[in-house]
C-alpha positions as CSV (number, residue, x, y, z in Angstrom):
1,X,0.1,0.1,-0.1
2,X,1.6,3.3,-1.1
3,X,1.9,5.6,1.8
4,X,-0.3,8.8,2.4
5,X,2.7,10.9,2.2
6,X,3.9,9.2,-1.2
7,X,0.2,9.9,-2.5
8,X,0.2,13.3,-1.7
9,X,3.8,14.0,-3.3
10,X,2.6,11.9,-6.5
11,X,-0.3,14.3,-6.5
12,X,1.6,17.7,-6.2
13,X,4.2,16.7,-9.0
14,X,1.4,16.1,-11.1
15,X,0.0,20.1,-10.3
16,X,3.8,20.9,-11.2
17,X,4.2,18.9,-14.4
18,X,0.6,20.2,-15.3
19,X,1.7,23.7,-14.2
20,X,4.7,23.9,-16.3
21,X,2.9,22.6,-19.5
22,X,-0.1,25.1,-19.4
23,X,2.6,27.7,-18.9
24,X,4.9,26.4,-22.1
25,X,1.7,26.1,-24.4
26,X,0.9,29.8,-23.0
27,X,4.1,31.4,-23.9
28,X,4.2,29.5,-26.9
29,X,0.9,31.1,-28.0
30,X,1.9,34.4,-26.7
31,X,4.5,34.3,-29.5
32,X,2.5,33.1,-32.4
33,X,-0.1,36.1,-31.3
34,X,2.7,38.5,-31.2
35,X,4.3,37.4,-34.7
36,X,0.9,37.5,-36.4
37,X,0.0,40.7,-35.1
38,X,3.2,42.1,-35.9
39,X,2.9,40.8,-39.9
40,X,-0.8,41.8,-39.8
41,X,-0.3,45.5,-39.2
42,X,2.9,45.6,-41.6
43,X,1.2,43.8,-44.2
44,X,1.3,40.3,-45.4
45,X,0.5,37.6,-48.2
46,X,0.3,33.9,-48.2
47,X,-0.5,30.7,-50.2
48,X,-3.3,28.5,-48.8
49,X,-4.0,25.1,-49.6
50,X,-7.3,23.8,-48.2
51,X,-8.6,20.1,-48.2
52,X,-11.9,18.9,-46.3
53,X,-13.1,15.5,-46.6
54,X,-16.5,14.0,-44.8
55,X,-17.2,10.5,-43.8
56,X,-20.9,9.7,-42.7
57,X,-21.7,6.6,-40.4
58,X,-24.7,4.2,-41.0
59,X,-25.3,1.2,-38.7
60,X,-26.9,-1.1,-40.5
61,X,-27.9,-3.1,-37.9
62,X,-29.7,-0.2,-36.1
63,X,-33.2,-1.1,-37.2
64,X,-33.0,-4.5,-36.3
65,X,-31.6,-3.5,-32.8
66,X,-34.8,-1.7,-32.3
67,X,-37.0,-4.6,-32.6
68,X,-34.6,-6.9,-30.8
69,X,-32.6,-5.8,-28.1
70,X,-30.4,-9.2,-28.1
71,X,-29.8,-8.4,-31.9
72,X,-25.9,-8.7,-32.3
73,X,-24.4,-5.3,-33.4
74,X,-24.3,-4.9,-36.8
75,X,-21.1,-3.5,-38.9
76,X,-20.8,0.0,-39.3
77,X,-21.0,1.7,-42.8
78,X,-18.4,4.7,-43.6
79,X,-19.5,6.8,-46.5
80,X,-17.3,9.3,-47.5
81,X,-17.1,11.8,-50.0
82,X,-14.5,12.9,-52.3
83,X,-14.1,16.0,-50.6
84,X,-13.2,19.9,-51.2
85,X,-10.1,21.5,-52.5
86,X,-9.2,25.4,-52.3
87,X,-6.6,27.0,-53.8
88,X,-6.5,30.3,-51.6
89,X,-4.0,33.6,-51.5
90,X,-5.2,36.0,-48.8
91,X,-2.8,39.7,-48.1
92,X,-3.3,42.8,-46.3
93,X,-1.9,45.9,-46.9
94,X,-1.9,49.2,-45.9
95,X,-5.8,48.9,-45.4
96,X,-6.2,47.1,-48.7
97,X,-6.9,43.2,-49.2
98,X,-6.9,40.7,-51.4
99,X,-8.6,37.3,-51.5
100,X,-8.4,34.6,-53.9
101,X,-10.2,31.5,-54.1
102,X,-9.9,28.4,-56.9
103,X,-11.6,25.5,-55.9
104,X,-12.2,21.8,-57.2
105,X,-15.7,22.7,-58.9
106,X,-13.5,25.2,-61.3
107,X,-15.0,28.5,-59.7
108,X,-12.1,31.1,-59.7
109,X,-12.7,34.2,-57.4
110,X,-10.7,37.1,-56.9
111,X,-11.6,39.8,-54.4
112,X,-9.8,43.3,-54.0
113,X,-10.8,45.3,-51.0
114,X,-9.9,49.3,-50.3
115,X,-11.8,50.5,-47.7
116,X,-14.2,52.6,-50.0
117,X,-15.2,49.4,-52.9
118,X,-15.2,45.8,-53.2
119,X,-14.4,44.3,-56.5
120,X,-15.4,40.3,-57.3
121,X,-13.8,39.4,-60.3
122,X,-14.5,35.8,-61.3
123,X,-11.6,34.6,-63.7
124,X,-12.8,31.1,-65.0
125,X,-16.4,33.7,-66.6
126,X,-14.3,36.7,-67.2
127,X,-17.0,38.9,-65.0
128,X,-16.5,41.2,-62.4
129,X,-18.8,43.1,-59.8
130,X,-18.2,46.5,-57.8
131,X,-20.0,47.3,-55.0
132,X,-19.4,49.5,-52.3
133,X,-17.6,48.1,-49.1
134,X,-19.2,47.9,-45.8
135,X,-17.4,49.1,-43.0
136,X,-14.6,46.8,-41.5
137,X,-15.5,45.3,-38.2
138,X,-14.2,47.1,-35.1
139,X,-13.5,43.6,-33.1
140,X,-12.2,40.7,-35.6
141,X,-13.9,37.5,-35.3
142,X,-16.1,34.6,-37.0
143,X,-18.4,35.7,-39.7
144,X,-19.4,36.6,-43.1
145,X,-18.3,38.2,-46.2
146,X,-14.2,39.2,-46.6
147,X,-14.0,39.7,-42.7
148,X,-14.8,36.4,-41.9
149,X,-12.2,35.0,-45.0
150,X,-9.5,36.7,-43.1
151,X,-10.6,35.6,-39.7
152,X,-10.4,31.6,-40.1
153,X,-7.5,32.0,-42.3
154,X,-4.9,34.1,-40.6
155,X,-6.8,36.7,-38.1
156,X,-7.8,34.2,-35.6
157,X,-4.5,33.8,-34.6
158,X,-4.1,37.4,-33.6
159,X,-6.2,36.0,-30.5
160,X,-4.8,32.5,-29.7
161,X,-3.7,32.9,-26.6
162,X,-7.1,33.1,-25.5
163,X,-6.6,29.6,-26.0
164,X,-4.4,29.2,-23.2
165,X,-6.8,27.1,-21.2
166,X,-7.2,24.7,-24.4
167,X,-4.0,23.9,-25.7
168,X,-1.8,21.3,-24.7
169,X,1.9,20.9,-26.6
170,X,2.2,17.5,-28.0
171,X,6.0,17.4,-29.6
172,X,8.5,20.4,-30.2
173,X,10.9,18.9,-32.5
174,X,9.0,17.9,-35.7
175,X,11.3,17.6,-38.5
176,X,10.4,19.2,-41.9
177,X,8.2,17.4,-44.4
178,X,6.0,18.4,-47.3
179,X,3.3,20.5,-45.0
180,X,5.9,22.6,-42.9
181,X,9.6,23.2,-44.5
182,X,11.3,23.7,-41.1
183,X,11.2,22.1,-38.1
184,X,7.9,22.6,-35.9
185,X,5.8,22.5,-33.1
186,X,2.6,20.4,-32.7
187,X,-0.3,21.9,-31.2
188,X,-3.5,20.4,-30.0
189,X,-6.9,23.0,-29.1
190,X,-9.7,21.8,-28.2
191,X,-12.2,24.0,-30.2
192,X,-16.2,24.6,-29.1
193,X,-18.0,25.3,-32.2
194,X,-21.7,25.1,-31.0
195,X,-21.6,23.0,-28.8
196,X,-20.2,19.7,-30.9
197,X,-16.8,18.4,-30.9
198,X,-14.2,20.2,-32.4
199,X,-9.9,19.5,-32.2
200,X,-7.3,21.2,-34.4
201,X,-3.7,19.4,-34.4
202,X,-1.8,22.5,-35.1
203,X,2.0,22.8,-36.6
204,X,3.6,26.5,-35.8
205,X,7.2,27.0,-37.5
206,X,9.9,26.7,-34.6
207,X,12.0,29.9,-35.8
208,X,9.4,32.2,-37.0
209,X,6.1,30.5,-34.7
210,X,4.3,31.0,-37.7
211,X,1.3,28.8,-38.8
212,X,2.2,25.8,-41.7
213,X,-0.7,23.2,-41.0
214,X,-3.2,22.3,-39.2
215,X,-6.0,19.6,-39.1
216,X,-9.4,20.3,-37.5
217,X,-11.7,17.7,-37.0
218,X,-15.1,17.8,-36.1
219,X,-18.3,15.6,-35.4
220,X,-21.6,17.2,-37.0
221,X,-24.6,15.4,-35.6
222,X,-28.0,15.0,-37.5
223,X,-30.4,12.7,-38.2
224,X,-29.3,10.6,-40.9
225,X,-25.9,9.9,-38.2
226,X,-22.9,11.6,-37.1
227,X,-20.9,12.5,-39.8
228,X,-17.2,13.3,-39.2
229,X,-15.2,16.5,-41.3
230,X,-11.9,16.4,-41.3
231,X,-10.4,19.7,-42.9
232,X,-6.3,20.3,-43.6
233,X,-4.9,23.7,-43.9
234,X,-1.4,24.5,-45.2
235,X,0.2,28.0,-44.8
236,X,2.9,29.2,-46.9
237,X,3.8,33.0,-46.2
238,X,5.1,35.4,-49.1
239,X,7.1,38.4,-48.6
240,X,5.6,41.8,-47.9
241,X,3.6,42.1,-50.7
242,X,4.0,45.2,-53.0
243,X,0.9,48.0,-53.7
244,X,0.8,46.7,-57.2
245,X,-0.5,43.1,-56.0
246,X,-3.7,44.9,-54.9
247,X,-4.4,47.1,-57.8
248,X,-7.0,45.5,-59.7
249,X,-5.8,44.6,-63.7
250,X,-8.3,42.3,-65.6
251,X,-8.6,40.9,-69.3
252,X,-9.1,43.3,-71.2
253,X,-12.4,41.7,-72.5
254,X,-13.5,41.5,-69.4
255,X,-16.9,42.8,-68.5
256,X,-18.4,44.6,-65.8
257,X,-21.8,42.6,-63.9
258,X,-24.7,43.2,-61.4
259,X,-24.0,39.3,-60.7
260,X,-22.8,36.4,-61.7
261,X,-24.6,33.7,-62.9
262,X,-25.9,30.9,-60.6
263,X,-23.5,27.3,-60.0
264,X,-25.4,24.6,-59.6
């Protein structure tokens, strides 16, 4: 039987280990936020690859089990979609923003915003619209439109230190690979998204403290059964963009329209 003093010592040691881990995670998240705030203010450009895949699980024996509680569990059928792929360019400098997205459906979008107007160009159709710009939100956060896209793909890192209580460093010496071109640190983050479970595995470059790869696993619950969604994102940061990068220069035959044809 373990003496009481030994049990207390083990408990105290566990608390110290957890406290150290919490402090390390908090310090790393603060460094990430500081670096990201700096380049957000000075100007940045980043290439992003995004892939999302969904898997729905059906229990083939669910109906039989309802009729006969002694029925043996039946196999679970996993239905997996082909997934969606996006190639994204996100950039900001001197109050101007550019957001490009080319998706697996063949749509090629290019948005430019300068605080006064928003130009949306469909390269695949050679059509574009120009509308007055809405005021940019004073407080950054998830939402619709370009502010929401910038939050999802970069600006959220400005506030990542708020996740300290939900973060843990899993490995601090991950070698370079096809996702990250330098050594990186692997962090796990527990996300709260509409009360549905979600977890993110985030890799951050050791030297620059910039994100390089993320895997987010979500579980959606519906009448058809649970669905697991896996989203992977890879970041490649460019040098600070030149002012010309934000100038809209469409193809000479591009046509200005009031709206785009519907996609089915």
